[in-house]
C-alpha positions as CSV (number, residue, x, y, z in Angstrom):
1,M,52.2,33.1,-18.9
2,A,49.1,31.6,-17.4
3,R,46.9,29.4,-19.5
4,N,43.1,29.5,-19.4
5,R,42.1,25.9,-18.4
6,K,38.5,26.7,-17.8
7,G,37.4,25.7,-21.3
8,P,38.9,22.1,-21.3
9,T,37.8,21.5,-17.7
10,L,34.3,22.6,-18.5
11,A,34.2,20.5,-21.6
12,L,35.4,17.4,-19.7
13,L,32.8,18.1,-17.0
14,L,30.0,18.3,-19.6
15,L,31.1,15.0,-21.1
16,L,31.2,13.2,-17.8
17,W,28.0,14.7,-16.4
18,P,25.5,12.3,-18.1
19,A,27.5,9.2,-17.0
20,W,27.7,10.5,-13.4
21,S,24.0,11.4,-13.2
22,N,22.9,8.0,-14.6
23,A,25.1,6.3,-12.0
24,Q,23.1,8.1,-9.3
25,N,19.8,6.6,-10.6
26,V,21.1,3.0,-10.6
27,V,19.3,0.7,-8.1
28,T,22.0,-0.9,-6.1
29,P,21.6,-4.5,-4.9
30,S,21.2,-3.4,-1.3
31,L,18.5,-0.8,-2.3
32,L,16.7,-3.5,-4.3
33,E,16.9,-6.0,-1.4
34,S,15.5,-3.3,0.9
35,R,12.6,-2.6,-1.5
36,L,11.8,-6.3,-1.8
37,Q,11.9,-6.7,2.0
38,Q,9.3,-3.8,2.3
39,I,7.1,-5.5,-0.3
40,R,7.3,-8.9,1.5
41,Q,6.5,-7.2,4.9
42,G,3.5,-5.3,3.3
43,Q,2.2,-8.6,1.9
44,M,2.6,-10.3,5.3
45,N,0.8,-7.3,7.1
46,A,-2.1,-7.7,4.7
47,R,-2.4,-11.5,5.2
48,T,-2.1,-11.0,9.0
49,A,-4.8,-8.3,9.0
50,A,-7.2,-10.4,7.0
51,S,-6.7,-13.4,9.3
52,I,-7.3,-11.3,12.4
53,I,-10.4,-9.6,10.9
54,A,-11.9,-13.0,9.9
55,A,-11.2,-14.5,13.3
56,T,-12.7,-11.5,15.1
57,A,-15.8,-11.6,12.9
58,A,-16.3,-15.3,13.4
59,R,-16.1,-14.9,17.2
60,S,-19.1,-12.5,17.2
61,S,-21.9,-13.3,19.6
62,R,-24.4,-13.1,16.6
63,G,-22.5,-15.5,14.4
64,I,-20.3,-14.1,11.6
65,D,-20.7,-10.4,11.6
66,P,-18.8,-8.2,9.2
67,I,-16.5,-5.6,10.6
68,E,-17.3,-2.6,8.6
69,P,-14.3,-0.7,7.0
70,D,-13.3,2.7,8.4
71,G,-14.4,5.0,5.6
72,G,-12.6,8.1,6.8
73,D,-9.5,9.4,4.9
74,R,-6.2,9.1,6.6
75,D,-3.2,11.4,6.4
76,K,-0.5,10.4,4.0
77,P,3.0,10.1,5.6
78,G,4.6,13.5,6.0
79,N,1.1,15.2,6.0
80,R,1.1,15.6,2.2
81,G,-2.6,15.5,2.0
82,K,-5.1,12.6,2.2
83,Q,-4.4,9.0,1.2
84,S,-7.1,7.8,-1.2
85,K,-8.8,4.6,-0.1
86,P,-9.8,1.7,-2.4
87,S,-12.9,2.3,-4.5
88,K,-16.0,1.0,-2.6
89,G,-13.9,0.3,0.5
90,G,-12.1,1.8,3.4
91,Y,-9.4,1.1,5.9
92,I,-9.0,-1.4,8.7
93,P,-10.9,0.0,11.7
94,V,-8.7,1.4,14.5
95,S,-10.5,-0.9,17.0
96,V,-9.3,-4.1,15.3
97,P,-6.0,-5.3,16.7
98,A,-4.5,-5.9,13.3
99,P,-1.7,-4.2,11.2
100,K,-3.0,-1.0,9.8
101,S,-0.3,-0.1,7.3
102,D,2.4,-1.4,5.1
103,D,6.2,-0.7,5.2
104,F,5.8,2.1,2.8
105,G,3.6,4.0,5.2
106,T,0.3,3.5,3.3
107,P,-2.8,2.4,5.2
108,L,-4.0,-1.1,4.2
109,G,-7.2,-1.0,2.2
110,Y,-10.2,-3.1,3.4
111,C,-13.3,-4.4,1.7
112,V,-16.3,-6.6,2.7
113,S,-19.0,-8.1,0.6
114,G,-22.6,-8.4,1.7
115,K,-22.4,-5.6,4.3
116,M,-24.9,-5.6,7.1
117,S,-28.2,-4.0,6.2
118,A,-31.7,-3.6,7.5
119,K,-32.4,-7.2,6.2
120,S,-32.3,-9.8,8.9
121,G,-29.6,-12.4,8.7
122,A,-27.5,-10.3,6.3
123,G,-23.8,-11.2,6.8
124,F,-20.8,-11.2,4.7
125,N,-19.4,-13.6,2.1
126,A,-15.9,-12.4,1.7
127,L,-13.4,-9.8,2.9
128,A,-10.2,-8.5,1.3
129,V,-7.3,-6.6,2.6
130,I,-5.4,-4.6,-0.1
131,F,-1.7,-3.7,0.1
132,A,-1.2,-0.7,-2.3
133,G,2.4,-1.6,-3.1
134,P,5.4,0.5,-3.7
135,D,3.6,3.2,-5.7
136,R,1.3,3.8,-2.6
137,T,-1.8,4.0,-4.8
138,F,-4.7,1.6,-4.8
139,D,-5.1,0.4,-8.3
140,T,-7.4,-2.5,-7.3
141,D,-11.0,-1.6,-6.4
142,C,-13.0,-3.7,-3.9
143,D,-15.0,-5.5,-6.5
144,Q,-11.8,-6.8,-8.1
145,A,-10.2,-7.6,-4.7
146,L,-13.2,-9.6,-3.5
147,Q,-13.0,-11.7,-6.6
148,G,-9.3,-12.4,-6.0
149,D,-8.1,-10.1,-8.8
150,R,-5.6,-7.4,-8.5
151,T,-4.3,-4.5,-10.6
152,G,-0.9,-2.9,-10.9
153,D,1.5,-3.5,-8.0
154,D,-1.3,-4.1,-5.4
155,Y,-1.4,-7.3,-3.4
């Protein structure tokens, strides 16, 4: 006579399911190290871009000229819509030979203070390059970045 084993097997499966699904969400050491490496690389890209932009601006024939941010929106990785740029800022212009994105695929944000205007002799006092961090969202606006402050996981 055959026994019906579906009931106990199903009960065992239901008991083990929460433990198995939680185990799938655990961050392994190799995944954590990979994420930290992406963060370090994003920070290095931001520092490198800021140095190149400052050096390029300083070599201008008219003294220190600001390199205006590229205000256009850029596609998010995977064409999932437009990537928002930092408030009151933009992106590193394509013409500047500097890193343009981080290891998460997010464009680096870029801000300048004292932008060129109709006034003669207007230059810039500061520039900031913003790495949006793992959440790929700019939490820091340009006013904060130019003062050396940051919000959220931005760098």
